[in-house]
All heavy atoms as TSV, in Angstrom:
chain	resi	resn	atom	element	x	y	z
A	1	MET	N	N	0.799	-1.184	-0.018
A	1	MET	CA	C	-0.037	-0.005	0.026
A	1	MET	C	C	0.822	1.212	-0.016
A	1	MET	O	O	0.809	2.050	-0.870
A	1	MET	CB	C	-0.940	-0.032	1.231
A	1	MET	CG	C	-2.031	-0.961	1.057
A	1	MET	SD	S	-3.327	-0.858	2.324
A	1	MET	CE	C	-2.752	0.103	3.623
A	2	ILE	N	N	1.646	1.436	1.004
A	2	ILE	CA	C	2.541	2.616	1.099
A	2	ILE	C	C	3.993	2.059	1.143
A	2	ILE	O	O	4.271	1.174	1.816
A	2	ILE	CB	C	2.272	3.366	2.361
A	2	ILE	CG1	C	0.858	3.930	2.372
A	2	ILE	CG2	C	3.237	4.606	2.487
A	2	ILE	CD1	C	0.379	4.567	3.606
A	3	ILE	N	N	4.810	2.690	0.353
A	3	ILE	CA	C	6.196	2.252	0.291
A	3	ILE	C	C	6.851	2.447	1.636
A	3	ILE	O	O	6.640	3.435	2.379
A	3	ILE	CB	C	6.954	3.101	-0.828
A	3	ILE	CG1	C	8.206	2.472	-1.229
A	3	ILE	CG2	C	7.192	4.511	-0.267
A	3	ILE	CD1	C	8.058	1.325	-2.248
A	4	PRO	N	N	7.630	1.403	2.118
A	4	PRO	CA	C	8.173	1.479	3.435
A	4	PRO	C	C	9.381	2.515	3.444
A	4	PRO	O	O	9.962	2.825	2.471
A	4	PRO	CB	C	8.678	0.113	3.641
A	4	PRO	CG	C	8.857	-0.525	2.340
A	4	PRO	CD	C	7.768	0.210	1.503
A	5	VAL	N	N	9.661	3.073	4.602
A	5	VAL	CA	C	10.710	4.051	4.865
A	5	VAL	C	C	12.037	3.336	4.592
A	5	VAL	O	O	12.993	3.856	3.917
A	5	VAL	CB	C	10.642	4.743	6.071
A	5	VAL	CG1	C	11.841	5.595	6.335
A	5	VAL	CG2	C	9.375	5.524	6.197
A	6	ARG	N	N	12.217	2.142	5.193
A	6	ARG	CA	C	13.453	1.345	5.059
A	6	ARG	C	C	13.172	0.047	4.448
A	6	ARG	O	O	12.108	-0.493	4.514
A	6	ARG	CB	C	13.994	1.107	6.534
A	6	ARG	CG	C	14.552	2.357	7.119
A	6	ARG	CD	C	15.199	1.985	8.483
A	6	ARG	NE	N	15.778	3.145	9.108
A	6	ARG	CZ	C	17.016	3.509	8.960
A	6	ARG	NH1	N	17.822	2.778	8.146
A	6	ARG	NH2	N	17.468	4.547	9.566
A	7	CYS	N	N	14.246	-0.575	3.873
A	7	CYS	CA	C	14.107	-1.813	3.269
A	7	CYS	C	C	13.885	-2.874	4.354
A	7	CYS	O	O	14.590	-2.764	5.462
A	7	CYS	CB	C	15.435	-2.117	2.447
A	7	CYS	SG	S	15.437	-3.838	1.794
A	8	PHE	N	N	13.015	-3.805	4.204
A	8	PHE	CA	C	12.729	-4.805	5.198
A	8	PHE	C	C	13.917	-5.663	5.463
A	8	PHE	O	O	14.069	-6.086	6.611
A	8	PHE	CB	C	11.528	-5.632	4.791
A	8	PHE	CG	C	10.278	-4.919	4.607
A	8	PHE	CD1	C	9.611	-5.031	3.420
A	8	PHE	CD2	C	9.782	-4.179	5.564
A	8	PHE	CE1	C	8.413	-4.367	3.222
A	8	PHE	CE2	C	8.543	-3.414	5.411
A	8	PHE	CZ	C	7.871	-3.582	4.259
A	9	THR	N	N	14.764	-5.943	4.554
A	9	THR	CA	C	15.835	-6.878	4.721
A	9	THR	C	C	17.135	-6.205	5.165
A	9	THR	O	O	17.702	-6.643	6.202
A	9	THR	CB	C	16.127	-7.654	3.383
A	9	THR	OG1	O	14.847	-8.245	2.983
A	9	THR	CG2	C	17.088	-8.740	3.612
A	10	CYS	N	N	17.557	-5.236	4.486
A	10	CYS	CA	C	18.934	-4.692	4.791
A	10	CYS	C	C	18.871	-3.349	5.609
A	10	CYS	O	O	19.865	-2.939	6.204
A	10	CYS	CB	C	19.735	-4.435	3.534
A	10	CYS	SG	S	19.079	-3.086	2.465
A	11	GLY	N	N	17.674	-2.752	5.670
A	11	GLY	CA	C	17.530	-1.579	6.538
A	11	GLY	C	C	17.940	-0.198	5.802
A	11	GLY	O	O	17.879	0.870	6.436
A	12	LYS	N	N	18.274	-0.290	4.545
A	12	LYS	CA	C	18.645	0.988	3.828
A	12	LYS	C	C	17.395	1.877	3.702
A	12	LYS	O	O	16.317	1.442	3.465
A	12	LYS	CB	C	19.178	0.628	2.485
A	12	LYS	CG	C	19.583	1.812	1.662
A	12	LYS	CD	C	20.143	1.431	0.304
A	12	LYS	CE	C	20.475	2.698	-0.475
A	12	LYS	NZ	N	21.014	2.350	-1.808
A	13	VAL	N	N	17.658	3.182	3.838
A	13	VAL	CA	C	16.528	4.157	3.734
A	13	VAL	C	C	16.197	4.259	2.235
A	13	VAL	O	O	16.991	4.662	1.463
A	13	VAL	CB	C	16.916	5.485	4.372
A	13	VAL	CG1	C	15.778	6.493	4.166
A	13	VAL	CG2	C	17.253	5.371	5.809
A	14	ILE	N	N	14.946	3.920	1.873
A	14	ILE	CA	C	14.537	3.950	0.467
A	14	ILE	C	C	13.304	4.742	0.223
A	14	ILE	O	O	12.903	4.966	-0.900
A	14	ILE	CB	C	14.374	2.523	-0.068
A	14	ILE	CG1	C	13.328	1.802	0.724
A	14	ILE	CG2	C	15.771	1.832	-0.136
A	14	ILE	CD1	C	12.891	0.492	0.085
A	15	GLY	N	N	12.580	5.109	1.322
A	15	GLY	CA	C	11.257	5.787	1.109
A	15	GLY	C	C	11.266	7.038	0.367
A	15	GLY	O	O	10.312	7.338	-0.410
A	16	HIS	N	N	12.376	7.867	0.412
A	16	HIS	CA	C	12.460	9.114	-0.230
A	16	HIS	C	C	12.670	8.950	-1.809
A	16	HIS	O	O	12.453	9.893	-2.521
A	16	HIS	CB	C	13.481	9.957	0.359
A	16	HIS	CG	C	14.861	9.512	0.200
A	16	HIS	ND1	N	15.372	8.344	0.788
A	16	HIS	CD2	C	15.928	9.838	-0.623
A	16	HIS	CE1	C	16.615	8.080	0.446
A	16	HIS	NE2	N	16.954	9.028	-0.468
A	17	LEU	N	N	13.016	7.750	-2.191
A	17	LEU	CA	C	13.328	7.502	-3.596
A	17	LEU	C	C	12.174	7.111	-4.403
A	17	LEU	O	O	12.196	7.212	-5.684
A	17	LEU	CB	C	14.386	6.465	-3.714
A	17	LEU	CG	C	15.785	6.673	-3.064
A	17	LEU	CD1	C	16.615	5.488	-3.085
A	17	LEU	CD2	C	16.374	7.909	-3.672
A	18	HIS	N	N	11.049	6.729	-3.746
A	18	HIS	CA	C	9.864	6.209	-4.567
A	18	HIS	C	C	9.268	7.220	-5.492
A	18	HIS	O	O	8.816	6.852	-6.623
A	18	HIS	CB	C	8.849	5.668	-3.518
A	18	HIS	CG	C	7.762	4.991	-4.312
A	18	HIS	ND1	N	6.499	5.648	-4.447
A	18	HIS	CD2	C	7.622	3.839	-4.985
A	18	HIS	CE1	C	5.727	4.793	-5.184
A	18	HIS	NE2	N	6.379	3.760	-5.421
A	19	GLU	N	N	9.145	8.412	-5.055
A	19	GLU	CA	C	8.459	9.428	-5.885
A	19	GLU	C	C	9.303	9.688	-7.107
A	19	GLU	O	O	8.686	9.802	-8.282
A	19	GLU	CB	C	8.308	10.731	-5.073
A	19	GLU	CG	C	7.561	11.852	-5.851
A	19	GLU	CD	C	6.057	11.318	-6.100
A	19	GLU	OE1	O	5.499	10.661	-5.368
A	19	GLU	OE2	O	5.513	11.818	-7.140
A	20	GLN	N	N	10.628	9.832	-7.023
A	20	GLN	CA	C	11.506	10.000	-8.225
A	20	GLN	C	C	11.359	8.761	-9.143
A	20	GLN	O	O	11.286	8.916	-10.327
A	20	GLN	CB	C	12.967	10.140	-7.776
A	20	GLN	CG	C	13.255	11.424	-7.128
A	20	GLN	CD	C	14.665	11.442	-6.695
A	20	GLN	OE1	O	15.381	10.483	-6.585
A	20	GLN	NE2	N	15.124	12.652	-6.284
A	21	TYR	N	N	11.371	7.597	-8.536
A	21	TYR	CA	C	11.261	6.319	-9.324
A	21	TYR	C	C	9.951	6.326	-10.082
A	21	TYR	O	O	9.923	6.062	-11.343
A	21	TYR	CB	C	11.359	5.072	-8.404
A	21	TYR	CG	C	11.072	3.818	-9.043
A	21	TYR	CD1	C	12.103	3.144	-9.852
A	21	TYR	CD2	C	9.885	3.185	-8.953
A	21	TYR	CE1	C	11.833	1.994	-10.477
A	21	TYR	CE2	C	9.593	2.025	-9.608
A	21	TYR	CZ	C	10.640	1.421	-10.374
A	21	TYR	OH	O	10.339	0.278	-10.989
A	22	ARG	N	N	8.862	6.582	-9.478
A	22	ARG	CA	C	7.606	6.576	-10.036
A	22	ARG	C	C	7.479	7.557	-11.206
A	22	ARG	O	O	6.992	7.282	-12.240
A	22	ARG	CB	C	6.448	6.786	-9.000
A	22	ARG	CG	C	5.099	6.503	-9.613
A	22	ARG	CD	C	3.985	6.977	-8.586
A	22	ARG	NE	N	4.143	8.392	-8.195
A	22	ARG	CZ	C	3.756	9.314	-8.983
A	22	ARG	NH1	N	3.190	9.144	-10.142
A	22	ARG	NH2	N	3.813	10.624	-8.588
A	23	ARG	N	N	7.903	8.735	-10.951
A	23	ARG	CA	C	7.810	9.843	-11.922
A	23	ARG	C	C	8.650	9.438	-13.136
A	23	ARG	O	O	8.196	9.640	-14.279
A	23	ARG	CB	C	8.224	11.129	-11.291
A	23	ARG	CG	C	8.085	12.339	-12.175
A	23	ARG	CD	C	8.531	13.675	-11.637
A	23	ARG	NE	N	8.420	13.761	-10.242
A	23	ARG	CZ	C	9.494	13.893	-9.413
A	23	ARG	NH1	N	10.725	13.842	-9.926
A	23	ARG	NH2	N	9.353	13.940	-8.121
A	24	ARG	N	N	9.834	9.048	-12.943
A	24	ARG	CA	C	10.755	8.695	-14.072
A	24	ARG	C	C	10.283	7.541	-14.886
A	24	ARG	O	O	10.411	7.529	-16.124
A	24	ARG	CB	C	12.196	8.543	-13.635
A	24	ARG	CG	C	12.823	9.849	-13.159
A	24	ARG	CD	C	14.146	9.625	-12.557
A	24	ARG	NE	N	15.139	9.058	-13.442
A	24	ARG	CZ	C	16.414	8.697	-13.121
A	24	ARG	NH1	N	16.755	8.969	-11.925
A	24	ARG	NH2	N	17.162	8.209	-14.038
A	25	VAL	N	N	9.703	6.514	-14.257
A	25	VAL	CA	C	9.216	5.300	-14.970
A	25	VAL	C	C	7.864	5.649	-15.730
A	25	VAL	O	O	7.784	5.246	-16.808
A	25	VAL	CB	C	9.067	4.114	-13.994
A	25	VAL	CG1	C	8.395	2.947	-14.642
A	25	VAL	CG2	C	10.518	3.690	-13.573
A	26	GLU	N	N	6.939	6.100	-14.977
A	26	GLU	CA	C	5.560	6.323	-15.483
A	26	GLU	C	C	5.463	7.578	-16.501
A	26	GLU	O	O	4.946	7.376	-17.513
A	26	GLU	CB	C	4.651	6.524	-14.367
A	26	GLU	CG	C	4.384	5.261	-13.615
A	26	GLU	CD	C	3.373	5.393	-12.461
A	26	GLU	OE1	O	2.777	6.529	-12.350
A	26	GLU	OE2	O	3.214	4.476	-11.664
A	27	GLU	N	N	5.998	8.654	-16.025
A	27	GLU	CA	C	5.898	9.934	-16.862
A	27	GLU	C	C	6.913	10.091	-17.872
A	27	GLU	O	O	6.634	10.479	-19.047
A	27	GLU	CB	C	5.798	11.086	-15.923
A	27	GLU	CG	C	4.649	11.143	-14.919
A	27	GLU	CD	C	4.677	12.248	-14.028
A	27	GLU	OE1	O	5.569	13.155	-14.147
A	27	GLU	OE2	O	3.863	12.249	-13.097
A	28	MET	N	N	8.180	9.763	-17.556
A	28	MET	CA	C	9.233	9.983	-18.513
A	28	MET	C	C	9.565	8.678	-19.317
A	28	MET	O	O	10.215	8.860	-20.364
A	28	MET	CB	C	10.505	10.375	-17.762
A	28	MET	CG	C	10.388	11.648	-17.018
A	28	MET	SD	S	11.789	12.078	-16.035
A	28	MET	CE	C	12.235	13.676	-16.716
A	29	GLY	N	N	8.952	7.577	-18.933
A	29	GLY	CA	C	9.173	6.393	-19.753
A	29	GLY	C	C	10.521	5.721	-19.756
A	29	GLY	O	O	10.878	4.956	-20.611
A	30	GLU	N	N	11.304	5.935	-18.675
A	30	GLU	CA	C	12.670	5.344	-18.558
A	30	GLU	C	C	12.432	3.908	-18.118
A	30	GLU	O	O	11.396	3.476	-17.547
A	30	GLU	CB	C	13.482	6.055	-17.508
A	30	GLU	CG	C	13.849	7.465	-17.917
A	30	GLU	CD	C	14.756	8.193	-16.918
A	30	GLU	OE1	O	15.772	7.470	-16.586
A	30	GLU	OE2	O	14.432	9.209	-16.523
A	31	ALA	N	N	13.435	3.087	-18.343
A	31	ALA	CA	C	13.407	1.602	-17.940
A	31	ALA	C	C	13.609	1.576	-16.396
A	31	ALA	O	O	14.525	2.302	-15.951
A	31	ALA	CB	C	14.503	0.879	-18.726
A	32	PRO	N	N	12.835	0.748	-15.808
A	32	PRO	CA	C	12.985	0.648	-14.322
A	32	PRO	C	C	14.405	0.266	-13.878
A	32	PRO	O	O	14.841	0.816	-12.887
A	32	PRO	CB	C	12.007	-0.477	-13.919
A	32	PRO	CG	C	10.893	-0.401	-14.947
A	32	PRO	CD	C	11.646	-0.044	-16.249
A	33	LYS	N	N	15.122	-0.609	-14.575
A	33	LYS	CA	C	16.432	-1.034	-14.260
A	33	LYS	C	C	17.365	0.184	-14.215
A	33	LYS	O	O	18.166	0.403	-13.272
A	33	LYS	CB	C	16.958	-2.047	-15.261
A	33	LYS	CG	C	18.353	-2.501	-14.954
A	33	LYS	CD	C	18.869	-3.253	-16.157
A	33	LYS	CE	C	20.291	-3.772	-15.986
A	33	LYS	NZ	N	21.247	-2.562	-15.860
A	34	ASP	N	N	17.267	0.997	-15.246
A	34	ASP	CA	C	18.137	2.168	-15.336
A	34	ASP	C	C	17.801	3.148	-14.296
A	34	ASP	O	O	18.727	3.803	-13.693
A	34	ASP	CB	C	18.014	2.878	-16.721
A	34	ASP	CG	C	18.361	1.963	-17.805
A	34	ASP	OD1	O	19.299	1.053	-17.604
A	34	ASP	OD2	O	17.914	2.130	-18.992
A	35	VAL	N	N	16.581	3.335	-13.929
A	35	VAL	CA	C	16.195	4.258	-12.862
A	35	VAL	C	C	16.726	3.824	-11.526
A	35	VAL	O	O	17.305	4.563	-10.738
A	35	VAL	CB	C	14.670	4.550	-12.750
A	35	VAL	CG1	C	14.293	5.434	-11.667
A	35	VAL	CG2	C	14.214	5.077	-14.135
A	36	MET	N	N	16.607	2.553	-11.245
A	36	MET	CA	C	17.081	1.956	-9.877
A	36	MET	C	C	18.579	2.068	-9.836
A	36	MET	O	O	19.061	2.335	-8.751
A	36	MET	CB	C	16.603	0.562	-9.729
A	36	MET	CG	C	15.066	0.531	-9.354
A	36	MET	SD	S	14.601	-1.179	-8.965
A	36	MET	CE	C	14.221	-1.758	-10.554
A	37	ASP	N	N	19.294	1.898	-10.971
A	37	ASP	CA	C	20.668	1.996	-10.941
A	37	ASP	C	C	21.105	3.443	-10.676
A	37	ASP	O	O	22.043	3.683	-9.817
A	37	ASP	CB	C	21.284	1.485	-12.315
A	37	ASP	CG	C	21.241	0.053	-12.460
A	37	ASP	OD1	O	21.073	-0.702	-11.479
A	37	ASP	OD2	O	21.394	-0.445	-13.672
A	38	SER	N	N	20.499	4.376	-11.201
A	38	SER	CA	C	20.858	5.830	-11.110
A	38	SER	C	C	20.498	6.247	-9.681
A	38	SER	O	O	21.173	7.165	-9.136
A	38	SER	CB	C	20.216	6.670	-12.157
A	38	SER	OG	O	18.869	6.704	-11.928
A	39	LEU	N	N	19.444	5.657	-9.082
A	39	LEU	CA	C	19.076	6.095	-7.728
A	39	LEU	C	C	19.878	5.397	-6.618
A	39	LEU	O	O	19.800	5.752	-5.487
A	39	LEU	CB	C	17.587	5.785	-7.460
A	39	LEU	CG	C	16.592	6.567	-8.174
A	39	LEU	CD1	C	15.145	6.084	-7.974
A	39	LEU	CD2	C	16.728	8.028	-7.928
A	40	GLY	N	N	20.814	4.502	-7.033
A	40	GLY	CA	C	21.665	3.807	-6.097
A	40	GLY	C	C	21.130	2.594	-5.434
A	40	GLY	O	O	21.619	2.190	-4.447
A	41	LEU	N	N	20.042	2.061	-6.001
A	41	LEU	CA	C	19.432	0.763	-5.453
A	41	LEU	C	C	20.247	-0.402	-6.084
A	41	LEU	O	O	19.888	-0.839	-7.169
A	41	LEU	CB	C	18.036	0.698	-5.850
A	41	LEU	CG	C	17.116	1.759	-5.150
A	41	LEU	CD1	C	15.671	1.724	-5.663
A	41	LEU	CD2	C	17.095	1.612	-3.651
A	42	LYS	N	N	21.193	-0.923	-5.370
A	42	LYS	CA	C	22.049	-1.904	-5.844
A	42	LYS	C	C	21.614	-3.299	-5.361
A	42	LYS	O	O	21.752	-4.255	-6.083
A	42	LYS	CB	C	23.531	-1.673	-5.559
A	42	LYS	CG	C	24.024	-0.377	-6.020
A	42	LYS	CD	C	24.130	-0.346	-7.501
A	42	LYS	CE	C	24.743	0.916	-8.030
A	42	LYS	NZ	N	24.621	1.206	-9.361
A	43	ASN	N	N	21.128	-3.377	-4.123
A	43	ASN	CA	C	20.717	-4.644	-3.466
A	43	ASN	C	C	19.390	-5.130	-4.070
A	43	ASN	O	O	18.425	-4.348	-4.278
A	43	ASN	CB	C	20.563	-4.499	-2.039
A	43	ASN	CG	C	21.821	-4.130	-1.320
A	43	ASN	OD1	O	22.955	-4.316	-1.910
A	43	ASN	ND2	N	21.769	-3.514	-0.096
A	44	TYR	N	N	19.298	-6.431	-4.303
A	44	TYR	CA	C	18.092	-6.992	-4.846
A	44	TYR	C	C	16.912	-6.966	-3.902
A	44	TYR	O	O	15.762	-6.815	-4.294
A	44	TYR	CB	C	18.259	-8.454	-5.283
A	44	TYR	CG	C	18.634	-9.480	-4.127
A	44	TYR	CD1	C	17.529	-10.076	-3.540
A	44	TYR	CD2	C	19.866	-9.723	-3.790
A	44	TYR	CE1	C	17.756	-10.935	-2.532
A	44	TYR	CE2	C	20.122	-10.536	-2.728
A	44	TYR	CZ	C	19.092	-11.183	-2.187
A	44	TYR	OH	O	19.333	-12.085	-1.108
A	45	CYS	N	N	17.219	-6.819	-2.547
A	45	CYS	CA	C	16.147	-6.740	-1.539
A	45	CYS	C	C	15.462	-5.329	-1.702
A	45	CYS	O	O	14.255	-5.199	-1.604
A	45	CYS	CB	C	16.598	-6.993	-0.154
A	45	CYS	SG	S	18.022	-5.970	0.383
A	46	CYS	N	N	16.240	-4.304	-1.925
A	46	CYS	CA	C	15.688	-2.973	-2.132
A	46	CYS	C	C	14.904	-2.817	-3.431
A	46	CYS	O	O	13.820	-2.192	-3.586
A	46	CYS	CB	C	16.783	-1.860	-2.033
A	46	CYS	SG	S	17.649	-1.905	-0.509
A	47	ARG	N	N	15.447	-3.474	-4.482
A	47	ARG	CA	C	14.942	-3.292	-5.829
A	47	ARG	C	C	13.579	-4.033	-5.877
A	47	ARG	O	O	12.747	-3.523	-6.533
A	47	ARG	CB	C	15.878	-3.890	-6.856
A	47	ARG	CG	C	17.155	-3.124	-7.003
A	47	ARG	CD	C	18.182	-3.869	-7.836
A	47	ARG	NE	N	17.980	-3.673	-9.250
A	47	ARG	CZ	C	18.566	-2.839	-10.010
A	47	ARG	NH1	N	19.460	-2.047	-9.532
A	47	ARG	NH2	N	18.327	-2.725	-11.238
A	48	ARG	N	N	13.424	-5.153	-5.139
A	48	ARG	CA	C	12.189	-5.875	-5.186
A	48	ARG	C	C	11.040	-5.091	-4.655
A	48	ARG	O	O	9.908	-5.259	-5.022
A	48	ARG	CB	C	12.335	-7.193	-4.506
A	48	ARG	CG	C	12.270	-7.106	-2.981
A	48	ARG	CD	C	12.114	-8.436	-2.329
A	48	ARG	NE	N	12.475	-8.321	-0.890
A	48	ARG	CZ	C	11.624	-7.961	0.046
A	48	ARG	NH1	N	10.389	-7.693	-0.206
A	48	ARG	NH2	N	12.111	-7.941	1.308
A	49	ILE	N	N	11.299	-4.198	-3.616
A	49	ILE	CA	C	10.273	-3.412	-2.990
A	49	ILE	C	C	9.664	-2.447	-4.126
A	49	ILE	O	O	8.429	-2.282	-4.207
A	49	ILE	CB	C	10.770	-2.690	-1.770
A	49	ILE	CG1	C	11.053	-3.686	-0.637
A	49	ILE	CG2	C	9.761	-1.626	-1.281
A	49	ILE	CD1	C	11.768	-3.102	0.542
A	50	PHE	N	N	10.543	-1.885	-4.914
A	50	PHE	CA	C	10.098	-0.917	-5.907
A	50	PHE	C	C	9.400	-1.603	-7.052
A	50	PHE	O	O	8.348	-1.188	-7.533
A	50	PHE	CB	C	11.244	-0.145	-6.446
A	50	PHE	CG	C	11.692	0.960	-5.557
A	50	PHE	CD1	C	12.481	0.667	-4.377
A	50	PHE	CD2	C	11.358	2.286	-5.822
A	50	PHE	CE1	C	12.819	1.741	-3.586
A	50	PHE	CE2	C	11.698	3.312	-4.990
A	50	PHE	CZ	C	12.455	3.121	-3.841
A	51	VAL	N	N	9.835	-2.799	-7.426
A	51	VAL	CA	C	9.223	-3.473	-8.561
A	51	VAL	C	C	7.936	-4.069	-8.144
A	51	VAL	O	O	6.973	-4.156	-8.939
A	51	VAL	CB	C	10.255	-4.642	-9.075
A	51	VAL	CG1	C	9.554	-5.566	-10.086
A	51	VAL	CG2	C	11.521	-4.075	-9.611
A	52	ALA	N	N	7.791	-4.632	-6.927
A	52	ALA	CA	C	6.589	-5.271	-6.492
A	52	ALA	C	C	5.471	-4.408	-5.901
A	52	ALA	O	O	4.537	-4.843	-5.592
A	52	ALA	CB	C	6.980	-6.364	-5.520
A	53	HIS	N	N	5.866	-3.132	-5.693
A	53	HIS	CA	C	4.923	-2.224	-5.076
A	53	HIS	C	C	3.724	-1.935	-5.919
A	53	HIS	O	O	3.786	-1.615	-7.126
A	53	HIS	CB	C	5.602	-0.873	-4.712
A	53	HIS	CG	C	4.668	0.084	-4.124
A	53	HIS	ND1	N	4.257	-0.056	-2.838
A	53	HIS	CD2	C	4.122	1.198	-4.618
A	53	HIS	CE1	C	3.522	1.012	-2.572
A	53	HIS	NE2	N	3.364	1.804	-3.600
A	54	VAL	N	N	2.488	-2.135	-5.290
A	54	VAL	CA	C	1.271	-1.789	-5.931
A	54	VAL	C	C	0.596	-0.742	-5.240
A	54	VAL	O	O	0.336	-0.881	-4.002
A	54	VAL	CB	C	0.313	-3.063	-5.965
A	54	VAL	CG1	C	-1.016	-2.707	-6.617
A	54	VAL	CG2	C	1.022	-4.161	-6.786
A	55	ASP	N	N	0.308	0.463	-5.856
A	55	ASP	CA	C	-0.219	1.560	-5.105
A	55	ASP	C	C	-1.798	1.353	-4.986
A	55	ASP	O	O	-2.562	1.585	-5.957
A	55	ASP	CB	C	0.085	2.880	-5.970
A	55	ASP	CG	C	-0.120	4.103	-5.084
A	55	ASP	OD1	O	-0.105	3.952	-3.812
A	55	ASP	OD2	O	-0.156	5.212	-5.665
A	56	LEU	N	N	-2.187	1.030	-3.838
A	56	LEU	CA	C	-3.594	0.731	-3.538
A	56	LEU	C	C	-4.257	1.913	-2.717
A	56	LEU	O	O	-5.487	1.667	-2.392
A	56	LEU	CB	C	-3.783	-0.556	-2.782
A	56	LEU	CG	C	-3.323	-1.810	-3.515
A	56	LEU	CD1	C	-3.464	-3.030	-2.629
A	56	LEU	CD2	C	-4.218	-1.990	-4.719
A	57	ILE	N	N	-3.573	2.879	-2.373
A	57	ILE	CA	C	-4.101	3.903	-1.530
A	57	ILE	C	C	-5.407	4.564	-2.084
A	57	ILE	O	O	-6.343	4.819	-1.298
A	57	ILE	CB	C	-3.097	4.984	-1.095
A	57	ILE	CG1	C	-3.533	5.809	0.147
A	57	ILE	CG2	C	-2.743	5.843	-2.269
A	57	ILE	CD1	C	-3.524	4.998	1.396
A	58	ASP	N	N	-5.467	4.700	-3.327
A	58	ASP	CA	C	-6.728	5.267	-3.952
A	58	ASP	C	C	-7.883	4.333	-3.861
A	58	ASP	O	O	-8.993	4.777	-3.673
A	58	ASP	CB	C	-6.462	5.679	-5.436
A	58	ASP	CG	C	-5.474	6.742	-5.639
A	58	ASP	OD1	O	-5.390	7.658	-4.736
A	58	ASP	OD2	O	-4.703	6.750	-6.633
A	59	GLU	N	N	-7.687	3.083	-3.942
A	59	GLU	CA	C	-8.733	2.025	-3.839
A	59	GLU	C	C	-9.245	2.008	-2.361
A	59	GLU	O	O	-10.415	1.933	-2.117
A	59	GLU	CB	C	-8.180	0.657	-4.161
A	59	GLU	CG	C	-7.799	0.529	-5.543
A	59	GLU	CD	C	-9.007	0.521	-6.527
A	59	GLU	OE1	O	-10.067	0.080	-6.220
A	59	GLU	OE2	O	-8.799	1.155	-7.697
A	60	ILE	N	N	-8.314	2.155	-1.355
A	60	ILE	CA	C	-8.777	2.027	-0.015
A	60	ILE	C	C	-9.520	3.305	0.423
A	60	ILE	O	O	-10.421	3.299	1.231
A	60	ILE	CB	C	-7.515	1.811	0.914
A	60	ILE	CG1	C	-6.970	0.425	0.595
A	60	ILE	CG2	C	-7.839	1.949	2.381
A	60	ILE	CD1	C	-5.683	0.151	1.225
A	61	MET	N	N	-9.055	4.458	-0.125
A	61	MET	CA	C	-9.689	5.742	0.314
A	61	MET	C	C	-11.114	5.839	-0.164
A	61	MET	O	O	-11.914	6.605	0.453
A	61	MET	CB	C	-8.959	6.887	-0.349
A	61	MET	CG	C	-7.530	7.087	0.261
A	61	MET	SD	S	-7.501	7.413	2.022
A	61	MET	CE	C	-8.382	8.952	2.098
A	62	ARG	N	N	-11.571	5.067	-1.080
A	62	ARG	CA	C	-12.991	5.056	-1.501
A	62	ARG	C	C	-13.866	4.569	-0.371
A	62	ARG	O	O	-15.046	4.933	-0.262
A	62	ARG	CB	C	-13.180	4.220	-2.675
A	62	ARG	CG	C	-12.554	4.651	-3.952
A	62	ARG	CD	C	-13.099	3.936	-5.139
A	62	ARG	NE	N	-12.955	2.471	-4.908
A	62	ARG	CZ	C	-13.164	1.653	-5.830
A	62	ARG	NH1	N	-13.445	1.968	-7.060
A	62	ARG	NH2	N	-13.150	0.299	-5.593
A	63	TYR	N	N	-13.278	3.717	0.544
A	63	TYR	CA	C	-14.186	3.103	1.547
A	63	TYR	C	C	-14.093	3.838	2.865
A	63	TYR	O	O	-14.505	3.323	3.918
A	63	TYR	CB	C	-13.763	1.600	1.742
A	63	TYR	CG	C	-13.986	0.839	0.461
A	63	TYR	CD1	C	-12.911	0.402	-0.228
A	63	TYR	CD2	C	-15.256	0.596	0.006
A	63	TYR	CE1	C	-13.106	-0.231	-1.438
A	63	TYR	CE2	C	-15.445	-0.095	-1.224
A	63	TYR	CZ	C	-14.363	-0.537	-1.927
A	63	TYR	OH	O	-14.472	-1.265	-3.016
A	64	ASP	N	N	-13.416	4.965	2.884
A	64	ASP	CA	C	-13.295	5.738	4.160
A	64	ASP	C	C	-14.510	6.442	4.492
A	64	ASP	O	O	-15.265	7.034	3.817
A	64	ASP	CB	C	-12.098	6.718	3.971
A	64	ASP	CG	C	-11.767	7.432	5.284
A	64	ASP	OD1	O	-12.075	6.834	6.348
A	64	ASP	OD2	O	-11.349	8.598	5.157
């Protein structure tokens, strides 16, 4: 639902990178691999959080 502040596995702070990642992939059309490399996400545990994240906050807000 919401991107975590830290990686669950290694503890690296990644929460502040999600907005840049989303903007560059969705709006600018860059490849996710290239964006993660440029943002400094080298560990596979951190990369999986960005790749597997599904933004459900809009769906949940309808039932509030």
